[in-house]
C-alpha positions in Angstrom: -21.1 27.7 -42.6 -20.2 24.6 -41.3 -18.8 24.8 -38.1 -19.9 28.6 -37.6 -22.3 28.0 -34.7 -19.2 26.5 -32.8 -17.0 29.5 -33.4 -19.7 32.1 -32.2 -20.2 29.8 -29.2 -16.8 30.2 -28.2 -16.9 34.2 -28.7 -15.2 34.6 -31.8 -16.7 35.4 -35.0 -16.0 35.0 -39.0 -16.3 37.3 -41.8 -17.0 34.9 -44.4 -20.1 33.7 -46.8 -19.9 30.9 -49.0 -21.5 29.3 -52.0 -21.2 25.8 -52.8 -20.0 24.6 -56.4 -10.1 12.8 -19.3 -9.5 8.9 -19.6 -11.5 6.0 -17.9 -9.3 3.1 -16.5 -9.9 -0.2 -18.4 -8.5 -3.3 -17.9 -6.5 -4.3 -20.8 -5.7 -7.5 -22.6 -2.5 -8.7 -22.9 -1.0 -11.1 -25.0 2.9 -12.4 -25.8 3.7 -12.2 -29.4 5.2 -15.3 -30.2 5.3 -14.9 -34.2 4.5 -11.9 -35.9 5.4 -13.4 -39.6 1.8 -12.3 -40.9 3.2 -8.7 -40.5 6.1 -7.6 -43.3 7.9 -5.3 -40.5 7.6 -8.0 -38.0 10.4 -9.7 -39.7 12.8 -6.9 -38.9 11.7 -7.3 -35.4 12.4 -10.1 -32.6 9.3 -13.0 -33.3 9.5 -13.4 -29.8 10.0 -11.8 -26.5 7.6 -9.0 -27.2 4.5 -8.7 -25.1 1.7 -6.2 -26.4 -1.4 -4.8 -24.0 -4.1 -4.3 -26.3 -7.2 -1.8 -25.5 -10.1 -4.1 -24.2 -12.9 -2.1 -25.3 -11.8 -0.6 -28.6 -11.3 -4.1 -30.1 -11.6 -3.7 -33.7 -14.1 -7.0 -34.3 -15.0 -8.2 -37.5 -18.9 -7.9 -38.1 -20.9 -7.9 -41.2 -22.3 -5.4 -43.5 -25.3 -5.0 -41.1 -23.2 -4.1 -38.3 -23.1 -7.7 -36.7 -20.6 -8.9 -34.5 -19.2 -12.0 -36.4 -16.8 -14.9 -34.5 -13.2 -13.9 -35.4 -12.5 -17.0 -37.1 -15.1 -16.2 -39.8 -13.5 -15.6 -43.3 -14.1 -12.8 -45.1 -16.0 -12.7 -48.1 -14.5 -12.4 -51.5 -12.5 -9.6 -52.2 -14.7 -8.9 -55.6 -17.0 -10.9 -57.7 -15.0 -10.0 -60.9 -12.4 -13.0 -62.7 -8.8 -12.8 -62.7 -9.0 -12.5 -66.5 -11.1 -9.1 -66.0 -9.1 -6.2 -67.0 -12.1 -3.5 -67.0 -11.7 -0.9 -68.4 -9.0 -2.1 -70.2 -9.1 -5.0 -72.4 -5.8 -6.8 -71.6 -2.3 -6.5 -69.1 -0.7 -4.8 -72.3 -3.5 -2.4 -72.3 -2.9 -1.3 -68.9 1.1 -1.8 -68.6 0.8 0.8 -71.6 -1.4 3.6 -69.8 0.6 3.4 -66.8 3.8 3.7 -68.3 2.6 6.5 -71.0 0.5 8.1 -68.1 1.9 7.8 -65.1 5.5 6.5 -64.8 6.6 8.8 -68.3 4.1 11.5 -68.0 4.5 11.7 -71.7 2.4 15.0 -73.1 -0.6 14.5 -75.1 1.3 15.3 -78.3 4.0 12.6 -77.6 1.2 10.0 -76.9 -0.2 11.0 -80.3 3.2 10.5 -81.9 3.9 7.0 -80.4 0.9 5.6 -80.4 1.1 6.4 -84.3 4.4 5.0 -85.3 3.7 1.9 -83.1 0.4 2.1 -85.4 2.5 1.8 -88.1 4.2 -1.2 -86.9 1.7 -3.2 -86.8 -0.6 -2.3 -89.8 1.2 -4.6 -91.9 0.0 -7.4 -89.4 -3.6 -6.1 -89.5 -3.2 -5.2 -86.2 -3.5 -1.8 -83.8 -1.6 -0.5 -80.6 -3.6 -0.1 -77.6 -5.3 2.9 -78.1 -5.8 5.3 -80.9 -4.7 8.6 -79.3 -4.2 10.6 -76.2 -8.1 10.7 -76.0 -8.8 7.2 -76.3 -6.4 6.7 -73.1 -8.1 9.2 -71.0 -11.5 8.2 -71.9 -10.1 4.6 -70.8 -8.6 5.7 -67.2 -11.7 7.8 -66.8 -13.9 4.9 -67.5 -12.0 3.2 -64.4 -14.9 2.3 -61.6 -12.4 2.3 -58.7 -10.6 5.3 -57.2 -13.1 7.7 -58.1 -13.2 10.3 -55.7 -14.6 13.5 -57.4 -13.3 17.1 -57.0 -15.8 19.5 -55.5 -15.2 23.2 -55.1 -16.7 26.3 -52.7 -16.3 30.0 -52.4 -15.3 32.2 -49.4 -15.7 35.9 -49.4 -15.1 38.5 -47.0 -18.6 40.0 -45.1 -17.2 41.8 -42.2 -17.2 45.8 -41.8 -15.7 47.4 -45.2 -14.5 50.6 -45.4 -16.1 53.9 -47.0 -14.9 54.3 -51.0 -12.6 51.9 -52.9 -12.1 48.7 -50.5 -9.1 46.4 -50.7 -9.1 44.1 -53.4 -9.2 40.6 -50.9 -12.3 42.2 -49.6 -14.0 42.0 -52.8 -12.5 38.6 -54.2 -14.5 35.2 -54.3 -11.5 32.7 -53.0 -11.9 29.4 -54.5 -11.2 26.2 -52.6 -11.1 22.6 -54.2 -11.3 19.3 -52.6 -12.3 16.0 -52.5 -14.9 14.4 -50.1 -12.2 13.3 -47.1 -14.8 10.5 -45.8 -15.0 8.5 -49.3 -11.2 8.4 -49.4 -10.8 7.4 -46.0 -13.1 4.7 -46.8 -11.0 3.7 -49.6 -7.5 3.5 -47.7 -9.3 1.2 -45.2 -10.3 -0.9 -48.2 -7.1 -0.8 -49.9 -5.8 -4.5 -49.8 -2.3 -3.2 -50.3 -2.2 -2.5 -46.4 -4.1 -5.4 -44.9 -1.1 -6.9 -43.4 0.5 -3.3 -42.3 -2.2 -1.8 -40.3 -3.5 -1.8 -36.8 -7.1 -1.2 -35.7 -6.7 -1.4 -32.3 -4.2 0.7 -29.6 -1.6 -1.2 -27.7 1.3 -0.8 -25.5 4.0 -2.8 -26.6 6.5 -3.8 -24.1 10.1 -5.8 -24.0 9.5 -9.0 -22.5 13.2 -9.1 -21.1 13.8 -5.8 -19.0 10.1 -4.8 -19.8 11.4 -1.9 -22.2 8.4 0.1 -23.3 8.4 0.3 -27.3 7.4 3.1 -29.4 7.1 2.3 -32.8 3.5 2.8 -35.0 1.3 5.3 -34.2 -1.2 3.3 -32.3 1.5 2.2 -29.8 1.6 5.4 -28.8 -0.5 6.8 -25.7 -2.5 9.3 -27.5 -4.6 6.7 -29.4 -5.0 4.8 -26.0 -6.3 7.8 -24.7 -8.8 8.5 -27.3 -9.7 5.0 -27.0 -10.6 5.7 -23.3 -13.0 8.5 -24.3 -14.7 6.7 -27.2 -15.4 3.6 -24.8 -17.4 5.7 -22.1 -20.2 5.3 -24.7 -21.0 1.6 -24.7 -22.4 1.5 -28.2 -18.9 1.9 -29.5 -17.5 -1.1 -27.9 -16.1 -2.9 -30.3 -15.3 -0.8 -32.9 -11.7 -0.1 -34.5 -10.6 3.6 -33.6 -9.2 5.5 -37.1 -7.3 8.4 -36.6 -6.9 11.0 -39.5 -3.5 12.5 -40.0 -3.9 15.8 -42.1 -0.9 17.6 -43.6 -0.6 21.3 -46.0 2.5 23.2 -47.1 2.4 25.7 -49.4 4.8 25.0 -52.1 6.0 27.1 -55.4 6.0 25.6 -58.4 7.7 28.0 -61.0 9.8 31.4 -60.3 8.2 32.6 -63.5 5.1 35.3 -63.7 1.5 34.1 -63.0 0.3 32.0 -60.2 2.9 29.7 -59.1 2.1 29.0 -55.9 -0.3 26.1 -54.5 -1.4 25.4 -50.9 -2.3 21.1 -51.2 -3.8 19.7 -48.8 -2.9 15.8 -47.7 -4.6 13.0 -45.7 -3.8 9.8 -43.9 -4.3 7.3 -41.5 -2.7 6.5 -39.0 -3.4 3.0 -38.7 -1.2 2.3 -41.2 2.6 1.6 -40.3 5.1 4.2 -40.9 6.7 2.1 -43.2 4.2 2.0 -45.5 3.5 5.5 -45.6 7.1 6.5 -45.8 8.0 3.9 -49.0 4.7 6.5 -50.9 2.7 3.3 -51.1 -0.8 5.6 -51.7 -1.2 5.5 -48.0 -1.0 9.8 -48.4 -3.7 11.5 -50.5 -3.9 14.8 -51.8 -7.9 15.8 -50.7 -7.5 19.7 -51.7 -6.2 22.9 -52.8 -6.7 25.7 -50.3 -6.8 29.3 -51.1 -4.0 31.5 -51.1 -5.6 35.1 -50.7 -3.9 37.8 -52.9 -3.5 41.9 -52.5 -1.9 45.2 -53.3 1.4 45.5 -51.3 0.0 48.6 -49.6 -2.5 46.5 -47.6 -0.4 43.2 -47.5 0.8 44.6 -43.9 -3.1 45.5 -42.7 -4.1 43.2 -39.6 -7.2 42.8 -41.1 -5.7 41.1 -43.9 -3.5 39.1 -41.7 -6.4 37.9 -39.7 -8.7 37.0 -42.8 -6.2 34.8 -44.3 -6.0 33.0 -40.8 -9.9 32.8 -40.9 -10.2 31.6 -44.2 -7.7 28.9 -43.5 -9.8 27.8 -40.4 -13.3 27.9 -41.9 -12.1 25.9 -45.2 -10.8 22.9 -43.4 -13.5 23.0 -41.0 -16.4 22.7 -44.0 -13.5 20.2 -46.0 -13.8 17.6 -43.2 -17.4 18.2 -42.3 -18.5 14.9 -43.9 -16.2 13.0 -41.1 -18.0 14.4 -38.0 -21.0 11.9 -38.0 -18.5 9.1 -37.9 -16.6 10.8 -34.9 -19.3 10.0 -32.4 -21.4 7.2 -33.9 -19.6 4.2 -35.5 -20.1 3.3 -39.3 -19.8 -0.1 -41.0 -17.0 -0.1 -43.6 -14.9 -2.8 -45.5 -11.5 -3.0 -44.8 -8.4 -4.2 -46.5 -8.8 -8.2 -45.6 -11.9 -8.2 -46.8 -13.8 -8.0 -43.5 -15.8 -5.3 -42.5 -15.5 -3.6 -39.3 -17.1 -0.9 -37.1 -15.1 2.2 -37.2 -14.9 5.6 -35.5 -12.9 8.1 -36.8 -11.1 11.0 -34.9 -8.6 13.8 -36.3 -5.3 13.2 -34.8 -1.8 14.5 -35.5 -1.4 17.7 -38.5 2.1 18.0 -40.2 3.2 21.7 -40.5 6.1 23.7 -40.7 6.5 26.0 -37.4 5.0 29.3 -39.6 2.0 27.0 -40.6 1.6 26.0 -37.0 1.4 29.4 -36.0 -1.8 29.6 -37.9 -3.3 26.1 -36.9 -3.2 27.2 -33.0 -3.7 30.8 -33.7 -1.0 31.9 -32.3 1.5 34.9 -32.4 4.7 34.4 -34.0 7.8 33.3 -31.9 5.7 31.7 -29.2 5.1 28.0 -29.1 2.0 26.2 -29.9 2.1 23.6 -27.4 3.4 25.4 -24.1 3.3 28.6 -22.4 7.0 29.6 -22.5 7.7 32.9 -22.9 9.2 34.0 -26.5 12.7 35.2 -24.5 13.5 32.1 -22.3 11.4 29.0 -24.5 13.7 26.8 -22.9 12.8 27.7 -19.4 9.7 25.5 -20.5 6.1 26.4 -19.4 2.7 24.7 -18.6 1.3 22.8 -21.5 -1.5 24.9 -23.7 -4.9 22.9 -24.3 -8.2 24.1 -25.4 -9.9 24.3 -21.9 -7.3 27.0 -20.7 -7.4 28.9 -24.4 -11.1 28.8 -24.1 -11.3 30.3 -20.5 -8.4 32.8 -21.3 -10.9 34.1 -24.2 -14.0 34.4 -21.7 -12.0 36.0 -19.3 -9.1 38.4 -20.9 -8.4 41.3 -22.5 -7.6 40.4 -26.0 -4.7 42.9 -25.9 -3.4 40.7 -22.3 -4.1 37.7 -24.5 -1.5 38.8 -27.3 1.2 40.4 -24.6 0.9 37.6 -22.0 0.2 34.7 -23.1 0.7 34.9 -27.0 -3.0 33.9 -28.2 -4.8 35.4 -31.2 -8.2 35.7 -29.4 -10.1 36.7 -32.5 -9.4 33.4 -34.1 -10.7 29.7 -33.4 -8.9 26.8 -34.4 -10.6 24.5 -36.9 -10.6 21.6 -34.6 -12.7 23.0 -32.2 -15.7 22.0 -34.3 -14.6 18.5 -34.1 -15.4 16.1 -30.5 -11.7 14.9 -28.7 -9.8 17.2 -30.8 -6.9 19.7 -29.0 -4.8 21.6 -31.7 -2.1 22.4 -29.2 -1.6 18.5 -28.7 -2.2 17.2 -32.3 1.1 19.3 -33.4 3.2 16.8 -34.6 6.8 16.3 -34.6 8.8 17.5 -37.4 12.1 16.9 -37.9 12.4 18.1 -41.3 12.0 21.3 -40.7 12.4 21.9 -36.9 16.0 19.7 -36.5 17.5 19.7 -40.0 16.2 22.6 -42.0 15.7 25.0 -39.0 18.2 23.7 -36.0 20.7 22.6 -38.5 20.9 24.9 -41.4 19.1 27.9 -40.7 20.6 28.0 -37.1 24.2 26.5 -36.7 25.7 26.6 -39.6 25.1 30.5 -40.0 26.3 31.0 -36.9 29.3 29.2 -37.9 29.9 31.8 -40.4 29.0 34.4 -38.4 31.7 33.3 -35.6 34.3 33.0 -38.3 33.7 36.5 -39.6 33.7 37.6 -35.8 37.0 36.0 -35.2 38.5 36.2 -38.4 37.4 39.5 -40.1 35.3 38.9 -43.2 38.4 38.3 -45.4 40.2 35.8 -43.1 36.3 34.2 -43.0 35.9 34.0 -46.5 39.3 32.1 -46.9 38.4 29.6 -44.0 34.9 28.9 -45.6 36.6 28.2 -48.6 38.6 25.8 -47.2 35.5 24.1 -45.5 33.9 24.1 -49.0 36.5 22.4 -50.2 36.5 19.5 -47.6 33.0 19.1 -48.0 33.5 18.6 -51.9 36.5 16.5 -50.9 33.9 14.2 -49.3 34.5 10.2 -50.7 31.6 8.9 -53.0 28.9 7.2 -51.2 25.6 5.6 -52.9 22.6 8.3 -52.3 25.2 10.6 -50.9 24.3 14.4 -52.7 27.2 16.3 -53.9 28.4 19.3 -53.2 31.2 20.0 -56.0 31.2 24.2 -54.6 30.6 23.5 -51.3 27.8 24.9 -49.6 27.5 28.3 -51.2 24.5 28.2 -53.0 21.3 29.9 -52.6 18.5 27.6 -52.9 18.2 24.9 -50.5 16.2 22.0 -50.4 15.7 19.3 -47.7 17.7 16.9 -49.6 20.1 19.6 -50.0 20.4 20.1 -45.9 20.2 16.4 -45.0 23.2 16.1 -47.4 25.3 18.4 -45.9 24.8 16.9 -41.9 26.3 13.9 -43.3 30.0 15.6 -43.9 29.7 18.7 -42.4 31.6 18.1 -38.9 35.0 17.0 -40.0 34.5 20.1 -42.6 34.6 22.6 -40.0 36.9 20.9 -37.1 40.1 22.9 -36.5 38.3 26.1 -37.6 36.1 26.4 -34.9 35.9 26.0 -30.9 35.5 22.3 -30.0 32.1 23.3 -28.3 30.6 24.1 -31.4 31.4 20.8 -33.1 30.1 19.0 -29.9 26.8 21.2 -30.2 26.8 19.9 -34.1 27.4 16.1 -33.0 25.1 16.4 -30.0 22.1 17.9 -32.6 23.3 14.9 -35.2 23.0 12.1 -32.2 19.3 13.6 -31.4 18.3 13.4 -34.7 19.4 10.4 -35.8 17.8 8.8 -32.3 14.6 10.4 -33.1 14.5 9.1 -36.9 14.6 5.5 -35.5 12.3 3.0 -36.5 11.6 1.7 -32.8 12.1 3.9 -29.9 12.3 2.6 -26.4 12.9 3.6 -22.8 16.4 3.3 -23.4 16.4 5.1 -26.4 14.1 8.3 -24.9 17.2 8.6 -21.7 19.6 8.7 -24.8 17.4 11.3 -26.5 17.8 13.6 -23.0 21.3 13.0 -22.9 21.8 14.3 -26.4 19.3 17.1 -25.7 21.0 18.0 -22.6 24.5 18.4 -24.3 23.2 20.6 -26.9 22.0 22.8 -24.9 25.1 22.5 -23.0 27.2 23.3 -25.8 25.3 25.8 -28.0 26.3 27.8 -25.1 29.3 28.7 -27.2 27.4 30.9 -29.6 26.4 32.9 -26.8 29.9 33.5 -25.2 31.7 33.8 -28.4 29.1 36.7 -29.4 27.6 35.2 -32.2 24.1 35.5 -29.9 22.6 37.7 -27.1 20.5 34.6 -26.5 19.4 31.3 -27.9 15.7 31.2 -27.5 14.0 30.0 -30.9 10.7 28.2 -31.4 12.4 25.7 -33.8 15.4 24.6 -31.2 12.3 25.1 -28.7 10.7 22.0 -30.1 13.0 19.7 -29.2 12.2 19.8 -25.5 8.7 18.4 -26.4 10.1 15.1 -28.9 10.1 13.1 -25.7 6.7 13.7 -24.9 5.8 13.6 -28.9 7.0 10.3 -29.2 5.6 8.7 -25.8 1.9 10.0 -27.7 2.6 9.3 -31.5 5.0 6.7 -31.4 8.4 6.9 -33.4 8.6 10.6 -35.5 9.3 9.0 -39.0 5.9 8.5 -39.7 4.6 12.1 -39.4 7.5 14.2 -40.4 6.5 16.6 -43.2 9.1 15.2 -45.3 6.4 12.6 -46.1 4.4 15.8 -47.7 7.0 17.3 -49.6 7.9 14.1 -51.5 4.2 14.2 -52.0 4.4 17.7 -53.7 6.4 16.0 -56.2 3.7 13.5 -57.7 0.7 15.6 -56.7 1.7 19.6 -57.7 4.9 19.9 -59.3 4.9 17.2 -61.9 1.3 18.0 -62.8 1.6 21.4 -63.3 4.3 21.0 -65.1 2.2 18.3 -68.0 -0.5 21.1 -67.9 -0.5 23.9 -70.6 -0.4 26.8 -67.6 -3.8 28.0 -68.8 -5.9 27.5 -65.9 -3.5 25.4 -64.4 -5.3 24.1 -61.5 -8.2 22.6 -62.9 -5.5 20.2 -65.5 -3.5 19.1 -62.2 -6.8 17.9 -60.7 -7.8 16.1 -63.2 -4.1 14.7 -63.6 -4.2 13.4 -60.0 -7.9 11.9 -60.7 -6.1 10.2 -63.7 -3.1 8.8 -61.6 -5.4 7.6 -58.6 -7.6 5.6 -61.1 -4.5 3.8 -62.4 -3.4 3.3 -58.9 -6.4 1.8 -58.0 -6.4 -0.1 -61.0 -3.1 -1.7 -60.1 -3.8 -2.8 -56.7 -7.1 -4.3 -57.7 -5.4 -6.0 -60.2 -2.5 -7.1 -58.0 -4.9 -8.2 -54.9 -6.5 -10.8 -57.9 -3.0 -11.9 -58.8 -3.1 -10.8 -62.6 0.3 -9.2 -62.2 2.2 -12.1 -61.1 5.7 -12.2 -63.7 6.9 -9.8 -66.4 4.3 -8.9 -68.8 6.2 -10.4 -71.7 6.2 -13.7 -70.1 2.6 -13.8 -69.5 2.1 -13.0 -73.4 4.9 -15.8 -74.4 2.7 -18.3 -72.1 -0.6 -17.2 -73.9 0.8 -17.6 -77.1 2.2 -20.8 -76.1 -0.7 -22.1 -74.5 -3.5 -20.6 -76.9 -2.7 -18.1 -79.4 -6.1 -17.5 -80.0 -6.7 -16.4 -76.2 -4.3 -13.3 -76.2 -5.0 -10.9 -73.0 -7.4 -13.3 -72.1 -6.0 -16.3 -70.4 -5.7 -17.0 -67.1 -3.3 -14.4 -65.8 -1.9 -16.3 -63.0 0.7 -17.8 -64.8 3.6 -20.2 -63.3 6.4 -20.5 -64.2 6.4 -23.6 -66.4 10.5 -25.3 -66.2 9.3 -26.9 -70.1 8.6 -23.3 -71.5 11.0 -21.1 -69.7 13.9 -22.6 -71.3 12.5 -21.1 -74.6 11.2 -17.9 -73.3 13.7 -14.9 -73.8 11.4 -12.9 -71.9 11.3 -15.0 -68.8 13.9 -13.3 -66.4 12.7 -9.8 -67.4 11.5 -7.9 -64.4 8.4 -6.2 -64.4 9.7 -3.1 -62.4 11.6 -1.0 -63.9 12.4 1.1 -61.5 16.0 2.3 -61.0 16.8 0.9 -57.3 20.0 2.7 -57.3 18.7 5.9 -57.2 16.8 5.8 -53.9 18.1 2.1 -52.3 14.2 1.4 -51.7 13.7 -2.0 -52.0 10.2 -3.6 -52.3 8.5 -7.6 -52.0 12.1 -8.6 -50.7 12.4 -10.4 -47.0 15.5 -11.6 -46.1 18.0 -11.0 -43.1 21.0 -9.5 -45.4 22.1 -10.3 -49.1 25.0 -9.7 -51.4 24.9 -10.3 -54.6 27.6 -9.7 -57.7 26.9 -7.7 -60.8 24.6 -9.9 -63.4 27.6 -9.5 -66.1 31.5 -9.6 -65.9 33.8 -7.3 -67.4 34.7 -8.9 -70.7 37.9 -6.2 -71.3 39.5 -7.0 -67.8 41.7 -9.7 -66.8 40.8 -13.3 -67.5 44.1 -15.0 -65.5 45.4 -14.8 -62.1 48.5 -13.5 -63.4 46.9 -10.9 -65.8 45.0 -9.3 -63.2 47.6 -9.2 -60.6 49.7 -7.2 -63.5 46.5 -5.0 -64.4 46.1 -4.2 -60.7 49.5 -3.7 -59.9 49.4 -6.4 -57.0 52.0 -9.1 -57.4 51.2 -10.8 -54.2 47.4 -11.8 -55.7 48.3 -15.3 -56.4 49.3 -16.0 -52.8 46.9 -14.0 -51.5 44.2 -16.5 -53.5 45.9 -19.4 -52.0 45.7 -18.0 -48.3 42.6 -17.4 -49.3 41.6 -20.8 -50.2 43.2 -22.7 -47.8 41.0 -20.8 -45.6 37.3 -21.5 -47.1 38.3 -24.9 -47.2 39.1 -25.4 -43.6 36.9 -22.8 -42.5 35.5 -25.0 -39.5 39.4 -25.6 -38.3 40.6 -23.7 -35.3 43.6 -22.8 -37.5 44.3 -20.5 -40.7 46.3 -19.8 -43.3 48.9 -18.0 -41.1 49.4 -20.9 -38.8 50.8 -23.2 -42.1 53.6 -22.7 -44.7 52.5 -21.6 -47.9 53.4 -24.7 -49.9 50.4 -26.2 -48.0 47.6 -23.8 -49.5 45.9 -24.7 -52.5 47.0 -22.7 -55.5 44.7 -21.5 -58.9 45.7 -20.8 -62.2 42.5 -21.4 -64.1 40.3 -18.6 -65.5 39.0 -15.9 -63.5 36.0 -13.5 -64.0 36.0 -9.9 -62.8 32.9 -7.9 -61.6 33.1 -4.5 -60.9 30.4 -3.7 -58.4 28.1 -6.1 -55.9 24.5 -5.2 -54.5 24.1 -5.3 -51.0 20.6 -5.7 -49.5 20.1 -5.8 -46.1 17.4 -4.1 -43.0 17.1 -0.7 -42.6 13.8 0.6 -41.6 15.2 3.9 -40.0 16.2 4.6 -43.8 14.6 5.2 -46.9 13.6 1.5 -47.5 10.9 -0.3 -49.1 7.4 -1.5 -47.1 9.5 -4.8 -45.6 12.3 -2.4 -44.6 14.7 -3.8 -46.8 17.3 -1.3 -48.5 20.1 -1.8 -51.1 23.0 -0.4 -52.3 26.0 -0.9 -54.7 29.6 -1.2 -53.3 32.0 -0.6 -56.0 35.5 -1.1 -57.2 35.7 0.3 -61.2 38.6 1.8 -62.9 36.5 4.2 -64.2 33.1 5.4 -62.9 30.5 7.4 -65.5 33.7 7.7 -67.8 35.3 9.9 -65.3 38.2 8.3 -62.3 37.3 5.0 -60.8 35.3 4.2 -57.9 36.6 2.4 -54.8 34.1 1.8 -52.0 34.2 0.7 -48.8 32.7 -1.6 -46.9 31.7 -2.7 -43.7 33.0 -6.7 -43.1 32.5 -9.5 -41.0 36.0 -11.1 -40.6 38.6 -12.1 -38.3 41.5 -10.3 -36.7 42.9 -8.9 -40.5 42.8 -5.4 -40.2 43.0 -2.7 -43.6 42.5 -0.1 -41.5 43.9 -0.2 -37.6 41.8 2.0 -35.1 43.6 4.8 -34.0 41.6 5.0 -30.7 39.4 2.2 -29.1 37.0 4.8 -28.3 34.7 7.0 -30.5 36.2 10.9 -30.6 35.0 12.6 -28.0 34.5 15.7 -29.7 33.2 14.6 -33.1 31.5 11.4 -31.8 33.0 9.0 -34.3 35.3 6.3 -34.5 39.3 7.5 -36.4 41.0 4.6 -38.3 43.9 4.6 -40.6 45.3 2.8 -43.6 47.0 -0.5 -42.6 50.7 -1.4 -43.8 52.8 -4.3 -44.3 56.1 -4.5 -42.8 57.7 -3.6 -46.1 55.3 -0.8 -46.5 52.9 -2.2 -48.8 49.1 -2.1 -48.1 47.8 -4.6 -46.0 45.6 -6.8 -48.5 44.0 -9.8 -48.5 40.7 -11.5 -50.1 37.5 -12.1 -48.5 34.6 -13.8 -49.6 31.8 -11.8 -50.6 29.2 -12.9 -48.2 31.5 -11.5 -45.4 30.2 -7.8 -46.7 28.1 -6.3 -44.2 27.3 -3.1 -46.7 28.8 -0.1 -47.7 31.0 1.9 -45.3 31.9 5.5 -45.4 35.5 7.5 -44.2 35.8 11.2 -44.0 39.5 12.2 -43.7 40.6 14.0 -40.6 41.5 17.1 -41.5 42.7 18.7 -38.5 43.9 22.1 -39.1 45.2 21.8 -42.1 43.9 23.8 -45.7 43.1 21.6 -48.6 44.8 22.2 -51.7 42.3 23.7 -54.3 43.2 20.7 -56.8 42.0 18.1 -54.7 39.3 15.7 -56.0 37.0 13.8 -53.7 38.5 10.5 -55.7 41.4 10.8 -54.5 40.2 11.5 -50.8 40.6 7.9 -49.6 44.4 7.7 -51.1 46.2 10.9 -49.7 45.2 11.2 -45.5 46.8 9.7 -42.6 43.6 9.5 -41.1 39.7 8.9 -41.2 36.7 9.3 -39.7 34.3 6.2 -39.7 31.1 8.0 -40.7 28.4 7.2 -38.6 26.3 10.0 -39.7 25.9 8.9 -43.6 22.8 7.1 -42.9 21.0 5.7 -39.8 21.6 2.1 -40.2 25.7 3.3 -40.1 25.2 5.1 -37.0 23.6 1.9 -35.4 26.6 0.2 -36.8 29.4 2.9 -35.6 27.8 3.6 -32.3 
């Protein structure tokens, strides 16, 4: 099989048959970054004051399709020969939008598609017209005819061919294991040619510095040292000079689609190119592709612990990957010409880059013994004491000279196995293990370790009965957290069995105040240090100064974690996931900001690529149906990118049809799709303001195609049932001083440029207002938050509400950060952040008569929402406390800097 020779030459053997169904120094070019306006993410950084040091041999020069280098000013060839009204394979925009809605967004079953098209057809019959498709078969046939995004699924089978016992063989020795995959070479070329990425991609390794202070900046992958070092190795061959380097990122993770009987586990394999910027990959813009389903061997329970079976599963994994990626190998040594998203051709060289995997899979990838580290030789019992780095060369030397038993015991190496990366040039699996914030920090160190240790501590300290009472109070504290956009609620606390990554992330945001007063302060400090480490590591841009903060957070975490040993909870703290934190600084220097490599990206892809396709299958031979579903989804996505690149999706679908009727009723669906808003027509067009994007941006806060520093907008409609006069609103809100507050506000707005305020003049000098008013229950705040879930330009949106009843329940009155003068509605309890929790503390401010301190502010002064958490102290929370009362009954609050990364930066 592919790669077998390499494995055998390394003194290792496979037991399979299959059937097919050191860097050179280079002078670098230096460029001062004056204006990066062509790059969407550049707006969120300084447009000047940055210096980039580009690799001067692998320079990503443009060429023609025959590999001849061109002048950099040469315009690209036309994107496509197709016209801007060619909707092939669809007849018009309505057909495409209908197919996308039914198949991608609504995921309607075949039967339901037939029903809706039948009903649609009945309504059109009186007009002698037909719906876009006759039935689901017509829809599927049209999608299949899409000429773009078609990467066919292939399969091969692997079977054990080693020594077998006499008599009855175990099931796994007899079975043939089928692996499905798509050619990764074709998938990569499609990604490179995607015009969606043309302004968010790097072809040349670079090093970026702040001009002032010379701080090194690590952001997207190509800004790290690993890409530069790879370029140095490649450039030793003069034939590669001028080419672009394309690192291939791989990720795999088993997932369960159902707890029902039958096959419910799948092993998807994903691929991406690391030239694409982190924000594109995190916003799920087709920069991560499903390329395979690996085999999951099954056997009888009596054979599950057989050493030969465990070895076989690992061999199966590595041999499968070696065969799948074989088509990329020629392009790793010899440049090939491919077209890029900007329309130009370039010579490119591929290379296997970081592998995204949780710890269990890292053990398999690196062929090591469980509880050892895949990156260094630290001994399992003293992991944080460190060890020399592992390397491919060192491991091969040990395998050639040391007994396999000694390898296992003293080096944690499984000598019979060889990583699949040994079949490819310039690859060392030990250095390619990607940082994994989700499994190492959030689900591992936070949830599985510290949270569980707190429960064990309480039981040791207070006994089972006392611990249960305290844990119940911690649950009530967690449930009492006030609402915040995107915050997952825990109405019953954290006491449930099935935890997801999102559950752990949500718990992190509210956990520290919940345990304060019930555990020693050093335990709280350990949580604080871990959360600070996590939020620093999640930053969109990491600098040398940030890395110093990361080191300090790790130092404090190790210092305060000793409380779990001294209190008797742990005999030692030597755990692989916690140990991984010691490698983060090196990994950031090598691969850039870790938020572009986290396994949360692949786990999110599970939903669209595995779980939803499984749910829409009929469960019979589900995998083949899932493959076809993914192929259809890719074709629709490719069509959308193609139509958008040709300017065919501007404006709403309804608006384009209105203009088609207005200009030429006989040319429906065949007119010029690049419709510009015509003021004369727009007034008469009922669809002129219709949005073409029906996604609810409130769900995730992600905003695309918006490029502003910050923006605040009131809700589109006012509340007709609320008061319409100042006096009426004063009575409704029970704020008799409202007319006075309005007068003070108006004075400050009129005299905004003066050096005095309404506080300096008598009330009679302030203008009054007694006219009609409109009440809006919410405002949408859009701001730059590239380190949080955000759109391709780093924009995020959240809604701030002041509503008497939210979703037919109690009222909701959110807090906000505000740019203002010396007015205070909450006063600082101390000027510094609390030393234990790391959060600022505030308390409600009152006037001399005991009434709450109030004032009216301009909407433009709102920065974004703020989240307050009660300071519980040692008191127990009453069972009847509801979260919507929390902001009214406590005397002090923490400003929750851990609610998201943007708040972490604001409140640090």
